[in-house]
C-alpha positions in Angstrom: -4.6 14.5 26.5 -0.8 14.0 27.4 1.3 14.3 24.0 2.1 10.9 23.2 4.9 11.8 22.2 7.2 13.9 24.3 5.6 13.0 27.1 5.2 16.5 28.6 3.4 18.8 27.2 -0.8 19.1 26.8 -2.9 18.9 23.5 -5.0 22.7 22.5 -7.5 22.7 19.9 -5.8 24.1 16.7 -5.0 23.4 12.8 -3.0 21.1 10.9 -2.2 20.3 7.1 -3.0 16.8 6.0 -1.0 16.0 2.4 -2.8 12.5 1.2 -0.3 10.9 -1.7 -1.3 7.7 -3.8 -0.5 6.7 -7.4 0.6 9.9 -8.3 -1.6 12.0 -6.7 -1.1 14.3 -4.4 -4.0 16.2 -2.1 -3.9 18.8 0.3 -6.0 19.9 3.0 -5.1 22.8 4.8 -6.9 24.3 7.9 -7.9 20.7 9.4 -9.0 20.6 13.0 -5.9 19.0 15.1 -5.3 18.5 18.7 -1.6 20.4 19.2 0.9 19.6 21.6 1.8 22.6 23.8 5.3 22.1 24.1 6.5 19.7 21.1 3.9 20.8 18.1 3.0 17.3 17.5 -1.0 17.6 16.0 -3.4 15.1 16.1 -6.6 14.4 13.7 -9.7 13.1 15.2 -10.7 9.7 13.7 -13.8 11.0 12.6 -12.1 13.5 10.4 -9.1 11.6 9.0 -12.4 9.2 7.7 -13.7 12.1 6.3 -10.8 13.4 4.3 -10.1 9.7 3.0 -13.3 9.4 1.6 -13.1 13.0 0.0 -9.5 12.1 -1.3 -11.1 9.2 -2.9 -13.9 11.3 -5.0 -10.8 13.6 -5.9 -8.4 10.7 -7.1 -11.4 9.1 -8.9 -12.6 12.5 -10.6 -9.1 12.1 -12.3 -7.1 15.4 -10.3 -3.5 14.8 -9.5 -2.9 17.7 -7.7 -5.6 19.4 -5.2 -5.2 21.7 -2.5 -8.4 23.2 -0.1 -9.4 24.2 3.0 -11.3 21.6 5.4 -15.0 22.1 5.7 -17.2 20.5 8.3 -19.2 18.7 5.2 -15.6 17.2 3.7 -17.4 13.6 4.6 
């Protein structure tokens, strides 16, 4: 995929860290699969991965957690 930010790079499979914040709660997911631009480093997380992260974040928030850091797992959803 051509990078939509720099318009010059191509993306490759890699990883990123996603931080979600809402209502005083901060959740960090590490080693999230993403497409990474080889020129500018922009990262793109696929829709199904994002949906899973948001669902898991909602579960974590309902548990009353204020700060949570965890490694991404394929069965995060």
